[in-house]
N, C-alpha and C positions, 0 to 999 in steps of 0.2 A: 269563665274561660282561665283566668291566670291562677286560680282556685284550682282545677281540674290539673291543669298542668303540673301546681306543685306536689297533688296527689300521685300523679304518673310519677316524675321525678324520683319523689321517695319510696315508692313501689320497686322501681327498677334499679334504688341506689345499691344494692348490692351487686351489679351485673357492672359498676361504673372502671373496672381495670384497664384501661386499654391494650394495655399491652397483652395481658395472658386471659383476660375475657372470664376469669376464675370468680368463682362465688366467695365473696366476703364471708370472713366466719361468725357462724351464730355463735351465741352465747347459751347457757342450759348449767341451772344448778341440780345436781341429782345429791338429793338424801336420803341415803339407805344406812340402815346399821347393820346390814349383811356386807362384810368386807368382801366374798365372792363375787355376789350379786351385785355391788357395787362395780365393782373392775370390770364384768362382764356390760352392765350399761355403760360405763366412761367407753367403752372399746367401740360399743357400737356408735355412739354420738361422735365422736372422733371419725369414726370413718363415714358421717355421714356431715364432715365439715363443721362439726361445733366445737366451740373452745368450751370447756368441758371445766365447773366447780364442783368438788365430789366432797362431802361431809357426812359424817357417821351419827349423828343425832339432832334433832330439833334446835336445839338452843345454836348449836353454830350456823345452823341455817338461818333462821332468823338474823342473825348479825350478818351473814351474807345479804339477805334481802333488804336491809338497811338502809344498804350503802346506794349512793347516788348512780353506780356503775355496776350495780347486780344485774344477772342475767334478766332476759324476758320471761325466760321460760324455766318454770321449775318441774321437776320430777320428784316427789316426795311419796314415800313411804309411810303406809298409813300408823304401822308400830314402830315407835321410836322413841330412844330413853331423850330425858328433858322437856320435849317437846313431840307429841304425835302428830302426825299427819294432820286431822282434824283440827287440833288447837292451831296448828299453824296456818292453815286456810283462814281461820277465824282472826287471826292477827295481821294476816297481810291484806283479807278485805276490809278490817277495821281503819287501814291508810286509807285516806282522804287527799293523798298529794301524790305525785309523784306517774309515771307511765303505768298500764295496766302489767301486772302480771297475770300468765297464762300458767293456771297448775294443773298438771296430771297429776291423780294420785293413783298410786301401784298400795294392791292389796292379798291377802290372800282370803280376805273375806268375799262370799259370796250371795251374799242374802239381798233381797230385793231392798230391804231398809236400809242395811246398811249403804248402799248405792245411793239412796235418797239422802242419807244423814251427810254421807261425803259432797254431794252434790250443793246441798244445804247450806255447808259448811263455809263453800264457795269455791271447791273444786270445779274446773271447767271441763275435765273428762275423768276417767274412771277405768281404770283396768286391773282386771282379777288375774292372780299369779298362779298357775304359771299362763304367760301368754307367747303369741309365737313375735315374733322379730317384727315381721312387714307388717303386721297388724300396728305394733306402736309405731314404726316408723312412718305409716299411715296415718295415725294420729296425733303426730309431731306435725306432720305435714300442713294437715287441717291446721294446728295452733298455731304455726308459724303463718298461715295465712291473715288470720286473727290480728296476731300481733304486726305484721304489717301494715292491715290494715289502722291499725291504730295510730301505730307511730304515723303516717301519712294522714290524717286528720289530724293527730297533735302540729303537725310539721304546718297543715292548711291555716289551723287556727291561728299558729303562730304568725303566719302572713296576712290575715287577714288584720291581726292588730298592729301588727307592721305599719299596712296599707291605711289602717285607721287615721295613724297618728304621724305619718312620713308623707313628704311631698313628692308624688309620682316622678317629676324629674330629677330634681336634687339629692334626692333621699336624705336630706336633712330633717328635722320635725317641720310639719306643717304648722298654719296658722292657727290654729284651733289648740294643739297639742302646746307650742311655744308661749302662747297667752296661758294657757293653764300651769304652765312651769314659772311665768314669770307670779304668777299669783301665788303661786307655794312657798317662792322665794322671797316674796316681799312678807307673807305672812311669819317664815320662818325670821327673816328679817327683824321684824316688829318683836315676835318673841324675845329674842337674843338681844334686842337693841344694837344690832349690827347694822353696818353700813351695805350697800349693794349699788347698782349700776345699771344700766341698759345701753344699748348703742344701737342706731337705726344705722344701716348701710343701704346705699343706693346706687347701682351700678349707674356710672357717667355715660351719657349720650347713645345710650341702649337701642335708642330707638334707629338710630344710624350706624350701629352696629345690624341689626335686623333689615333695614333697607339697601343698605351697601352688600351684604353677604349673604342674607336670606336667614329665616327663623331656624333652619337647622344649625346654621354656626352660632344663632343666638343661644338656643338651647345648651349648646357646648360650653357659652360663654356662663349661662348661667350656673352649670353643673361645675366647672372649675373651680368660678367664685365660690359656691357652696363649699366645697370640699378644701379649698385654701382656707376659710373664714372657720369651719370646724376645723382643721389639722393647726391651727395657730392659736385655739384656747387651751385653757386647762380640762381638765379629764371632768370636771364637777361645773365647768361654764357650759352652757347652751346655746345654740346658734337655730335659728329656724327662718322658712321664707316665708316672710310677712305677707308678701302679694305680688306679684308683678317681679321686677328686680329689684325690689327693695328687701333685704335681710333685716330680723331682728337678734342682738345677740342680748341672753341675760347671764349676767355679771354678779355672782354671790359674794359676800363679805369681801366687797374694793371699794375705795373711799376713789372721791373723784379725779384727785389726783393720778392714783395706780391704772382709773378707768382710762385716763388719756393715754396713757403709757400704752395700755393693750390695744386702744383703738388705732392709736400711732403704727402700732407691729402688724397689725391687722393692713392696713393701708399700704403698709410698703409690701407687706405679701401678697397683694393682687398686681401692684401696679409694678414692681420691680418685673418681673418676666411675664411676657406677652403667652396669651394663651395659644395655643397649638391646635388650630382648626382643620377641617379640610379644604378648606379656603387658604389655608397658610397662617404665619402669627398673625395672633391681632392683639392690642394694645390696648387694656383695659384699666380704668381707675374706678376707686370707688371714692366717694362722699360719706362723710359718717358725720352723726349726730350724737350726743351724749346727753345723759341724764343720770343724776345718782341720790341717793336718799340720805339726807345726812341722820346721825343716830338719834339726835335729838328729836328731830322731826319726822321719821319713817314712820310713826303711829297717824301720822294725821294726813300725808299724802295717799292718795288712792291711784289703781294702776293706770286708770284714764290720764288724769295727769300728769304722771310719769312718762305715759307713753306721748303725751299733748309737747309736754320739754321738749323728749328726745327728738320729735317730729319738727318743733322749731328750729333747734340746734341744726339738726339736718337743712333744710332750708338756708339754712344761712352760709351752713359750708357751700353750698350749692349756689346762693345769689354772690358768695365771694370767690369764686372760681372754678371750683371743683378740685376734686383729689385733694382733700384736705381736712380735718378734723376739727369741728366746734363743738361748744357744751356749753348747753343750758345753764340759766340763771343760777338754777340752785345748786347745780354741780359745781358752777363760779365760787358761791357762795361756802359750798363744802369746804373748797380749796382752802380759801382765804381763811375761814375757821377753821382749819388743822384736823379736820375730821377725813 
């Protein structure tokens, strides 16, 4: 259902101006070496609410098409200097990345073998000069439907990838993804002989929040805590929902001393301001357990050992009264050794 909603939203995106209801401008590349005919094509497409990029040779057209923001629709003359339309079609289809480019080939050639050659080269449609403006418009509309559908499918794929790696409630990394990121950072740490650390954070008395205010308020608290943790980190740190009300933070390039500074900052971000919910403001605190690898020992420590140490430190923080930060022994040792 969510994927279908994503496709529908993408297909109707061009109508999303709430004040005017106007169509968003489409974009087209026109490659035509006849200046007069190029201006005629340009005037037609502007009348159809297209943003036009016009060039008069194949090399300039290829330069435009290699850009990230290249128009999704290309109208190419067959005979052009530099690169002809057939060569340009082949180069477009040789690219194995980026969005699909819908190509309409224009030519004075009307032999059936020419039509076959154009389509085999990668053209999506083919018009023989001279042609009727209404016929061109109809073929452009058909191409636009293909472009819109392809864009919607790409958006659906992005949504699928996001759903596969992110927690549905908090929109931060899910358990599987954050553990994969941890593995990657540990491998990088070993290669670079660099320190790194993790923070295990757990919302204090979360069951009491659910029991007192209901699960919807509990969900709001989880979302807000996830947001505060995420916004309190560096761009290359990562946070994910480890399970229930527990979060895992991966902090690369960070020794035990700085890891504790980071954890204290996160603790204050959560504790200092109550969470606004439908039931009113709710005071929330978290307990945090830390574990850091030493540069001399990082090659010997595995993921499970690091997670176990952070988990034990979290239990220690809970036992010591909650709303506090505790470090695992290896983190303390790293601090004492000056790592």
